[in-house]
Backbone as CSV, one residue per row, in Angstrom:
resi,resn,N_x,N_y,N_z,CA_x,CA_y,CA_z,C_x,C_y,C_z
1,LEU,0.890,-1.211,0.061,0.005,-0.117,0.029,1.017,1.335,-0.003
2,PHE,0.893,2.023,-1.145,1.810,3.170,-1.137,1.063,4.547,-1.031
3,THR,1.630,5.359,-0.296,1.136,6.611,-0.051,2.160,7.649,-0.672
4,HIS,1.536,8.428,-1.593,2.483,9.422,-2.146,3.044,10.577,-1.372
5,GLY,3.989,11.101,-1.676,4.548,12.415,-0.930,3.933,13.768,-1.556
6,GLY,4.396,14.932,-0.958,3.776,16.123,-1.462,3.330,17.041,-0.402
7,GLY,3.889,16.731,0.770,3.555,17.577,1.971,2.120,17.713,2.273
8,PHE,1.337,16.750,1.964,-0.117,16.519,2.389,-0.813,17.583,1.610
9,THR,-0.334,18.291,0.537,-0.904,19.508,-0.196,-0.917,19.183,-1.598
10,ILE,0.280,18.566,-2.092,0.338,18.354,-3.645,0.811,16.929,-3.912
11,GLY,0.974,16.513,-5.020,1.176,15.205,-5.335,-0.144,14.326,-5.513
12,SER,0.082,13.155,-6.358,-1.060,12.369,-6.695,-0.746,10.906,-7.084
13,VAL,-1.643,10.161,-7.289,-1.436,8.703,-7.725,-0.595,8.986,-9.115
14,SER,-1.022,9.940,-9.966,-0.303,10.049,-11.315,1.224,10.624,-10.998
15,THR,1.546,11.514,-10.155,2.924,11.819,-9.943,3.929,10.752,-9.436
16,HIS,3.303,9.741,-8.883,4.191,8.719,-8.395,3.883,7.389,-9.181
17,ASP,3.166,7.514,-10.406,2.842,6.151,-11.079,3.920,5.537,-11.619
18,THR,4.951,6.229,-12.056,6.212,5.549,-12.620,6.955,4.689,-11.524
19,LEU,7.091,5.349,-10.431,7.759,4.754,-9.206,6.780,3.568,-8.684
20,CYS,5.575,3.557,-8.592,4.955,2.603,-8.317,5.033,1.297,-9.257
21,ARG,5.051,1.577,-10.485,5.140,0.614,-11.421,6.462,-0.044,-11.253
22,GLU,7.602,0.830,-11.079,8.819,0.331,-11.065,9.045,-0.704,-9.620
23,LEU,8.418,-0.365,-8.722,8.440,-0.987,-7.440,7.642,-2.559,-7.735
24,ALA,6.486,-2.279,-8.472,5.792,-3.501,-8.804,6.569,-4.481,-9.701
25,ARG,7.406,-3.873,-10.581,8.008,-4.750,-11.521,9.167,-5.538,-10.840
26,GLN,9.925,-4.662,-10.115,11.157,-5.339,-9.632,10.800,-5.990,-8.265
27,ALA,9.878,-5.850,-7.418,9.544,-6.638,-6.362,8.505,-7.683,-6.827
28,GLU,8.068,-7.755,-7.874,6.968,-8.798,-8.315,5.895,-8.684,-7.257
29,CYS,5.334,-7.392,-7.091,4.174,-7.517,-6.062,3.215,-6.759,-6.612
30,MET,1.905,-6.680,-6.033,0.877,-5.758,-6.351,1.113,-4.484,-5.573
31,VAL,1.150,-3.249,-6.296,1.062,-2.059,-5.522,-0.233,-1.327,-5.606
32,ILE,-0.706,-0.971,-4.262,-1.912,-0.335,-4.393,-1.572,1.319,-4.082
33,SER,-1.798,2.175,-4.832,-1.441,3.533,-4.655,-2.737,4.282,-4.235
34,VAL,-2.525,5.174,-3.091,-3.715,5.665,-2.432,-3.946,7.188,-2.840
35,ASP,-5.032,7.604,-3.321,-5.436,8.760,-3.578,-6.123,9.482,-2.455
36,TYR,-5.330,9.666,-1.578,-5.860,10.377,-0.259,-6.115,11.861,-0.508
37,ARG,-7.020,12.516,0.330,-7.436,13.712,0.179,-6.366,14.700,0.627
38,LEU,-6.285,15.804,-0.012,-5.235,16.742,0.231,-5.732,18.013,0.873
39,ALA,-4.700,18.770,1.605,-4.858,20.091,2.018,-4.826,21.159,0.928
40,PRO,-5.355,22.278,1.040,-5.921,22.864,2.311,-7.518,22.594,2.529
41,GLU,-8.127,21.823,1.319,-9.442,21.559,1.510,-9.709,20.573,2.638
42,HIS,-8.599,19.659,2.771,-8.930,18.609,3.956,-7.511,18.692,4.832
43,LYS,-7.960,19.145,6.037,-6.888,19.479,6.864,-6.505,18.153,7.755
44,PHE,-5.351,18.172,8.440,-5.064,17.143,9.459,-6.252,16.914,10.379
45,PRO,-6.549,15.628,10.643,-5.764,14.372,10.315,-6.374,13.615,9.012
46,THR,-6.939,14.294,8.093,-7.633,13.623,7.030,-6.750,12.637,6.209
47,ALA,-5.606,13.043,5.939,-4.778,12.170,5.107,-4.301,11.012,5.993
48,CYS,-4.224,10.976,7.295,-3.989,9.764,8.058,-5.275,9.002,8.164
49,ASN,-6.341,9.515,8.123,-7.549,8.834,8.239,-7.695,7.917,6.846
50,ASP,-7.458,8.725,5.834,-7.754,8.018,4.508,-6.666,6.838,4.277
51,ALA,-5.552,7.167,4.693,-4.481,5.966,4.632,-4.806,4.782,5.441
52,TRP,-5.346,5.043,6.632,-5.583,3.997,7.521,-6.903,3.195,6.911
53,ASP,-7.875,3.975,6.529,-8.969,3.381,6.027,-8.660,2.512,4.743
54,ALA,-7.762,2.962,3.933,-7.284,2.258,2.816,-6.536,0.985,3.270
55,LEU,-5.767,0.991,4.169,-5.123,-0.253,4.684,-6.136,-1.188,5.327
56,GLN,-7.064,-0.635,6.111,-7.954,-1.607,6.639,-8.711,-2.200,5.549
57,TRP,-9.077,-1.472,4.463,-10.017,-1.886,3.539,-9.243,-3.151,2.662
58,LEU,-7.833,-2.778,2.459,-6.960,-3.709,1.756,-6.834,-5.032,2.404
59,ALA,-6.830,-4.983,3.923,-6.577,-6.278,4.658,-8.002,-7.055,4.683
60,ALA,-9.168,-6.322,4.440,-10.407,-6.955,4.656,-10.821,-7.413,3.231
61,GLU,-10.530,-6.667,2.152,-11.197,-6.857,0.881,-10.175,-6.982,-0.301
62,GLY,-8.892,-6.862,0.077,-8.015,-6.963,-0.953,-7.981,-8.323,-1.744
63,GLY,-8.505,-9.289,-1.430,-8.671,-10.481,-2.045,-9.593,-10.330,-3.352
64,SER,-10.353,-9.319,-3.357,-11.184,-9.070,-4.521,-10.507,-8.598,-5.529
65,LEU,-9.285,-7.963,-5.278,-8.196,-7.676,-6.421,-7.278,-8.645,-6.752
66,GLY,-7.301,-9.716,-6.152,-6.227,-10.859,-6.224,-5.073,-10.612,-5.463
67,ALA,-5.225,-9.822,-4.369,-4.030,-9.550,-3.367,-4.030,-10.779,-2.381
68,ASP,-2.799,-11.130,-2.070,-2.652,-12.056,-1.004,-2.549,-11.110,0.371
69,THR,-3.712,-11.053,0.992,-3.887,-10.337,2.193,-3.024,-10.682,3.414
70,SER,-2.512,-11.863,3.320,-1.547,-12.243,4.557,-0.179,-11.769,4.341
71,ARG,0.051,-11.149,3.347,1.332,-10.381,3.059,1.124,-8.993,2.667
72,ILE,1.141,-8.060,3.372,0.958,-6.762,3.143,2.097,-5.855,3.675
73,ALA,2.475,-4.870,2.947,3.522,-3.837,3.379,2.952,-2.577,3.293
74,VAL,3.491,-1.412,3.920,2.999,-0.091,3.586,4.343,0.665,3.338
75,GLY,4.170,1.635,2.553,5.298,2.379,2.096,4.947,3.844,1.410
76,GLY,5.928,4.716,1.308,5.592,5.949,0.681,6.876,6.827,0.935
77,ASP,6.782,8.037,0.307,7.956,8.960,0.242,7.577,10.171,0.731
78,SER,8.425,10.933,1.700,8.210,12.166,2.228,6.950,12.155,3.074
79,ALA,6.016,13.032,2.850,4.806,12.891,3.635,3.882,11.577,3.422
80,GLY,4.042,10.922,2.373,3.555,9.467,2.232,4.317,8.509,3.096
81,GLY,5.807,8.819,3.451,6.420,8.100,4.227,5.968,8.161,5.677
82,THR,5.468,9.545,6.088,4.784,9.693,7.255,3.585,8.866,7.422
83,LEU,2.792,8.873,6.473,1.556,8.142,6.542,1.756,6.714,6.640
84,ALA,2.767,6.098,6.066,3.230,4.729,6.166,3.647,4.376,7.554
85,ALA,4.342,5.433,8.064,4.835,4.935,9.408,3.809,5.103,10.431
86,VAL,2.761,6.010,10.328,1.614,6.040,11.081,0.654,4.878,10.972
87,ASN,0.664,4.320,9.674,-0.236,3.126,9.346,0.371,1.892,10.155
88,ALA,1.803,1.881,10.183,2.400,0.746,10.681,2.042,0.869,12.218
89,ILE,2.090,1.896,13.050,1.801,2.044,14.420,0.151,1.611,14.485
90,LEU,-0.624,2.283,13.795,-2.010,1.767,13.862,-2.272,0.321,13.594
91,ALA,-1.684,-0.281,12.590,-1.797,-1.567,12.489,-1.270,-2.513,13.601
92,ARG,-0.228,-1.951,14.173,0.232,-2.723,15.349,-0.812,-2.719,16.521
93,ASP,-1.370,-1.460,16.661,-2.647,-1.486,17.705,-3.581,-2.379,17.377
94,ALA,-4.055,-2.440,16.040,-5.192,-3.165,15.610,-4.988,-4.682,15.567
95,GLY,-3.833,-4.986,15.773,-3.527,-6.500,15.498,-3.361,-6.928,14.099
96,LEU,-3.096,-5.913,13.122,-3.020,-6.329,11.666,-1.390,-6.466,11.362
97,PRO,-1.206,-7.640,11.066,0.262,-7.796,10.855,0.740,-7.250,9.499
98,LEU,1.907,-6.484,9.450,2.399,-6.088,8.242,3.898,-6.787,8.017
99,ALA,4.109,-6.974,6.743,5.495,-7.442,6.404,6.532,-6.510,6.609
100,LEU,6.267,-5.110,6.153,7.421,-4.263,6.085,6.865,-2.735,6.065
101,GLN,7.658,-1.896,6.561,7.308,-0.490,6.254,8.512,0.044,5.366
102,LEU,8.105,0.574,4.236,9.312,1.082,3.311,9.034,2.648,3.403
103,LEU,10.085,3.238,4.067,9.876,4.691,4.362,11.043,5.381,3.588
104,ILE,10.699,6.144,2.597,11.674,6.921,1.678,11.561,8.363,2.076
105,TYR,12.751,8.775,2.586,12.952,10.129,3.123,11.599,10.657,3.839
106,PRO,11.224,9.837,4.885,9.887,10.117,5.663,9.877,11.540,6.337
107,GLY,8.905,12.282,6.349,8.848,13.272,7.531,8.554,12.601,8.740
108,CYS,9.187,12.972,9.742,8.981,12.188,11.019,8.753,13.317,12.207
109,ALA,9.402,14.574,12.017,9.361,15.581,13.175,8.306,16.557,12.862
110,GLY,7.867,17.179,14.025,6.792,18.211,13.984,7.367,19.587,13.728
111,HIS,8.645,19.796,13.792,9.234,21.091,13.613,10.520,21.148,12.889
112,GLN,10.774,22.147,12.148,12.050,22.101,11.300,13.172,22.648,12.118
113,ASP,13.761,21.848,13.176,14.596,22.273,14.064,15.880,21.256,14.188
114,THR,16.007,20.406,13.283,17.395,19.643,13.203,18.395,20.294,12.384
115,PRO,19.636,19.983,12.572,20.818,20.445,11.767,20.544,20.454,10.205
116,SER,19.971,19.400,9.782,19.820,19.138,8.364,18.765,20.165,7.766
117,HIS,17.723,20.567,8.641,16.714,21.617,8.211,17.583,22.891,8.068
118,ALA,18.393,23.269,8.869,19.160,24.492,8.860,20.122,24.482,7.564
119,ARG,20.871,23.257,7.431,21.777,23.166,6.324,21.089,23.171,4.995
120,TYR,19.969,22.577,4.830,19.339,22.572,3.552,18.206,23.376,3.377
121,SER,18.125,24.477,4.250,16.738,25.469,4.253,16.461,25.820,2.852
122,GLN,17.489,26.001,2.061,17.317,26.646,0.734,17.322,25.557,-0.285
123,GLY,17.131,24.234,0.069,17.202,23.254,-0.864,18.590,22.502,-0.998
124,PRO,18.843,21.784,-1.977,18.195,21.730,-3.259,16.794,21.188,-3.154
125,ILE,15.924,21.636,-4.142,14.634,21.033,-4.263,13.608,21.418,-3.062
126,LEU,13.830,20.811,-1.968,13.066,21.185,-0.815,13.442,22.222,-0.073
127,THR,12.786,23.302,0.123,13.236,24.483,0.931,12.349,24.826,2.087
128,GLU,12.932,25.492,2.987,12.132,25.742,4.390,10.829,26.443,4.066
129,PRO,10.667,27.497,3.025,9.499,28.008,2.832,8.480,27.126,2.177
130,MET,8.840,26.090,1.400,7.945,25.178,0.835,7.253,24.411,1.991
131,ILE,8.301,23.909,3.043,7.659,23.046,3.909,6.786,23.797,4.878
132,THR,7.139,25.081,5.361,6.332,25.890,5.885,4.829,26.106,5.281
133,TRP,4.747,26.304,3.970,3.608,26.462,3.168,2.757,25.266,3.198
134,MET,3.431,24.144,2.939,2.645,22.774,2.866,2.011,22.525,4.243
135,PHE,2.841,22.697,5.434,2.346,22.271,6.733,1.322,23.266,7.112
136,GLY,1.470,24.546,6.741,0.447,25.706,7.002,-0.768,25.343,6.361
137,ASN,-0.809,24.708,5.181,-2.126,24.364,4.714,-2.731,23.142,5.310
138,TYR,-1.975,22.209,5.663,-2.306,20.965,6.275,-2.891,21.174,7.677
139,THR,-2.116,21.813,8.398,-2.434,21.876,9.971,-3.677,22.669,10.434
140,ARG,-4.241,22.493,11.301,-5.506,23.362,11.746,-5.086,24.315,12.792
141,THR,-4.131,23.854,13.688,-3.582,24.797,14.806,-2.021,24.427,14.862
142,PRO,-1.287,25.261,15.614,0.205,24.870,15.744,0.199,23.378,16.526
143,ALA,-0.821,23.121,17.427,-0.815,21.995,18.294,-0.721,20.736,17.385
144,ASP,-1.279,20.791,16.181,-1.289,19.578,15.291,0.206,19.065,15.080
145,ARG,1.165,20.022,15.163,2.435,19.579,14.749,3.002,18.759,15.852
146,ASP,2.502,18.646,17.048,2.907,17.891,18.272,1.821,16.609,18.554
147,ASP,1.276,16.278,17.498,0.509,14.842,17.346,1.305,14.021,16.684
148,TRP,1.359,12.617,17.288,2.379,11.638,16.716,1.845,11.313,15.276
149,ARG,0.588,11.474,15.018,0.129,11.232,13.597,0.548,12.173,12.628
150,PHE,1.167,13.336,12.958,1.764,14.215,12.104,3.337,14.105,12.267
151,ALA,3.779,13.719,13.365,5.182,13.518,13.718,5.493,12.210,14.280
152,PRO,5.642,11.222,13.724,5.820,9.893,14.195,6.990,9.684,15.218
153,LEU,7.907,10.627,15.248,9.004,10.825,16.253,8.263,10.851,17.718
154,LEU,7.075,11.567,17.878,6.588,11.683,19.077,5.753,10.588,19.624
155,ALA,5.503,9.571,18.663,4.753,8.466,19.008,5.232,7.748,20.340
156,PRO,4.424,7.607,21.493,4.862,7.076,22.741,5.403,5.799,22.787
157,ASP,5.037,4.877,21.733,5.583,3.439,21.940,5.616,2.820,20.459
158,VAL,6.738,2.523,19.946,6.739,1.906,18.627,7.138,0.409,18.752
159,ARG,7.140,-0.146,19.994,7.480,-1.568,20.050,6.576,-2.327,19.254
160,GLY,7.129,-3.276,18.576,6.140,-4.333,17.774,5.687,-3.794,16.499
161,VAL,6.086,-2.611,15.993,5.642,-2.295,14.552,6.431,-3.115,13.539
162,ALA,6.081,-2.963,12.355,6.596,-3.884,11.325,8.070,-3.397,11.144
163,PRO,8.995,-4.353,10.678,10.299,-4.024,10.287,10.480,-2.935,9.242
164,ALA,11.387,-2.224,9.331,11.583,-0.946,8.554,12.741,-1.002,7.516
165,CYS,12.519,-0.639,6.259,13.384,-0.164,5.239,13.326,1.395,5.165
166,ILE,14.418,1.985,5.542,14.350,3.427,5.468,15.434,3.912,4.273
167,GLN,14.883,4.660,3.496,15.881,5.207,2.391,15.778,6.860,2.365
168,LEU,17.272,7.161,2.537,17.283,8.724,2.800,18.285,9.398,1.834
169,ALA,18.112,10.543,1.670,19.005,11.292,0.774,19.820,12.315,1.710
170,GLN,21.119,12.243,1.244,22.044,13.018,2.134,21.758,14.519,2.147
171,CYS,21.471,15.110,0.939,21.379,16.704,0.845,19.811,16.857,0.976
172,ASP,19.184,16.610,2.110,17.732,16.691,2.334,17.465,17.179,3.587
173,ALA,16.573,18.165,3.739,16.356,18.694,5.246,15.806,17.475,5.947
174,LEU,15.239,16.515,5.486,14.587,15.478,6.185,15.475,14.392,6.779
175,VAL,16.820,14.482,6.363,17.640,13.326,6.652,17.888,12.880,8.011
176,ASP,18.001,14.148,8.872,18.270,13.880,10.317,17.099,13.262,10.949
177,GLU,15.843,13.811,10.762,14.713,13.085,11.399,14.422,11.628,10.947
178,GLY,14.774,11.509,9.793,14.730,10.097,9.185,15.814,9.068,10.034
179,MET,16.847,9.616,10.243,17.924,8.916,11.191,17.272,8.776,12.558
180,LEU,16.774,9.785,13.052,16.327,9.792,14.459,15.102,8.804,14.477
181,TYR,14.308,8.641,13.570,13.187,7.708,13.614,13.717,6.318,13.519
182,ALA,14.672,6.005,12.477,15.620,4.839,12.683,16.031,4.303,13.943
183,ASP,16.536,5.372,14.594,17.026,5.003,16.110,15.946,4.839,16.923
184,LYS,14.924,5.505,16.802,13.866,5.271,17.905,13.176,3.902,17.633
185,LEU,13.171,3.295,16.480,12.650,2.121,16.140,13.641,0.997,16.684
186,ARG,14.899,1.328,16.254,16.004,0.162,16.828,15.977,0.102,18.265
187,ALA,15.691,1.301,19.003,15.750,1.262,20.464,14.593,0.496,21.031
188,ALA,13.540,0.389,20.175,12.320,-0.314,20.644,12.437,-1.930,20.153
189,GLY,13.435,-2.233,19.684,13.605,-3.620,19.269,13.215,-3.886,17.864
190,VAL,12.906,-2.931,17.065,12.339,-3.181,15.625,13.547,-3.285,14.652
191,ALA,13.446,-4.366,13.781,14.416,-4.437,12.691,14.342,-3.336,11.933
192,VAL,15.526,-2.669,11.697,15.729,-1.629,10.847,16.846,-1.580,9.844
193,ASP,16.562,-1.277,8.542,17.640,-1.252,7.464,17.720,0.178,6.954
194,VAL,18.776,0.812,7.023,18.819,2.223,6.526,20.027,2.455,5.615
195,ASP,19.450,3.168,4.456,20.470,3.567,3.388,20.362,5.066,3.276
196,ILE,21.569,5.795,3.101,21.572,7.157,2.937,22.344,7.363,1.606
197,TYR,21.642,7.775,0.648,22.185,7.951,-0.789,23.073,9.345,-0.879
198,GLN,24.191,9.182,-1.241,25.204,10.334,-1.125,24.985,11.189,-2.318
199,GLY,24.936,12.587,-1.956,25.008,13.634,-2.951,23.772,13.776,-3.703
200,VAL,22.657,13.312,-3.160,21.269,13.393,-3.901,20.314,14.186,-2.883
201,ALA,19.263,14.703,-3.375,18.428,15.570,-2.554,17.131,14.994,-2.627
202,HIS,16.120,15.504,-1.834,14.701,15.004,-1.702,14.203,14.939,-3.057
203,GLU,13.158,13.889,-3.133,12.618,13.689,-4.667,13.611,12.942,-5.517
204,PHE,14.763,12.526,-4.929,15.526,11.775,-5.856,14.964,10.546,-6.415
205,VAL,14.188,9.848,-5.548,13.734,8.359,-5.907,12.932,8.421,-7.285
206,LYS,12.401,9.564,-7.786,11.578,9.619,-8.832,12.373,10.102,-10.107
207,MET,13.769,10.123,-9.850,14.538,10.508,-11.031,15.438,9.438,-11.612
208,GLY,14.910,8.217,-11.789,15.577,6.921,-12.219,16.036,7.118,-13.643
209,ARG,15.538,8.027,-14.433,16.167,8.205,-15.730,17.447,8.989,-15.756
210,ALA,17.723,9.702,-14.598,18.818,10.556,-14.677,19.788,10.227,-13.622
211,LEU,19.500,9.532,-12.560,20.282,9.266,-11.433,20.499,7.833,-11.067
212,LYS,21.755,7.297,-10.980,22.029,6.058,-10.717,21.708,5.783,-9.203
213,GLU,21.692,6.857,-8.405,21.119,6.670,-6.937,19.652,6.171,-6.835
214,ALA,18.961,6.804,-7.647,17.578,6.612,-7.754,17.381,5.161,-8.192
215,LYS,18.053,4.579,-9.231,18.019,3.140,-9.563,18.294,2.263,-8.488
216,ALA,19.430,2.658,-7.904,19.946,1.724,-6.686,18.792,1.677,-5.622
217,CYS,18.182,2.826,-5.309,17.034,2.974,-4.295,15.967,1.940,-4.674
218,HIS,15.610,2.035,-5.926,14.431,1.193,-6.591,14.875,-0.447,-6.290
219,VAL,16.269,-0.651,-6.512,16.598,-2.066,-6.535,16.585,-2.462,-5.051
220,LYS,17.062,-1.691,-4.036,17.264,-1.912,-2.629,15.750,-2.009,-2.062
221,SER,14.743,-1.057,-2.478,13.439,-1.183,-1.949,12.738,-2.499,-2.483
222,ALA,12.832,-2.742,-3.671,12.441,-3.906,-4.256,12.765,-5.266,-3.426
223,GLN,14.168,-5.402,-3.218,14.895,-6.494,-2.600,14.215,-6.574,-1.048
224,ALA,14.024,-5.475,-0.401,13.482,-5.454,0.894,12.018,-5.925,0.761
225,LEU,11.241,-5.472,-0.130,9.744,-6.026,-0.265,9.862,-7.562,-0.492
226,ARG,10.677,-7.906,-1.481,10.663,-9.402,-1.812,11.086,-10.236,-0.591
227,ALA,11.969,-9.808,0.278,12.547,-10.504,1.397,11.322,-10.485,2.440
228,ALA,10.754,-9.563,2.455,9.644,-9.547,3.564,8.491,-10.359,3.332
229,PHE,8.195,-10.335,1.916,6.989,-11.069,1.482,7.374,-12.715,1.400
230,ASP,8.776,-12.975,1.213,9.116,-14.345,1.330,9.315,-14.999,2.579
């Protein structure tokens, strides 16, 4: 179950179609891409609710699509990675077993206060003003930023969530919070595999025709999915 990035404000099934097709091809698995509702029309926690509803539907009704509902993974990039991480926690709480959470430069923190946010505040690609605009569209009040469904780093307990494959970009404002979330999961006894792709920025995973690092990320992600499903 894939949830696309875009700061909860932009992005779509179409913007991530090539990536989803590549994951399906290389991992030899079904990829369900979620067209969750976006801000500013739909504020927090609408995206979380839509993603969780989609996962519950897939677990209960996925057989109608030919899916093997005994082997489900969640994944996403950027804000979609946030939603996948939240889904993994909600699935744990609901007793819904997941094979893997594939988190591609996920948003994990509620505030832009890590060293990488300062270092890459002007990009490349993802800038501090862009993040502020997107989060301003999505949140209802400043308090939403301190809700773990917006910032999984604030989740009180992540023990027992699905194993994680975390794929990060070196030149990305979100790289530090991605590593902090990996550390949080490890400290809770969750199996975690992390890669940081050197010299690339946020959004790199969708640049497979230009960047060898994107192709390597596709391969690693597919390997992790295959291993989890097998």
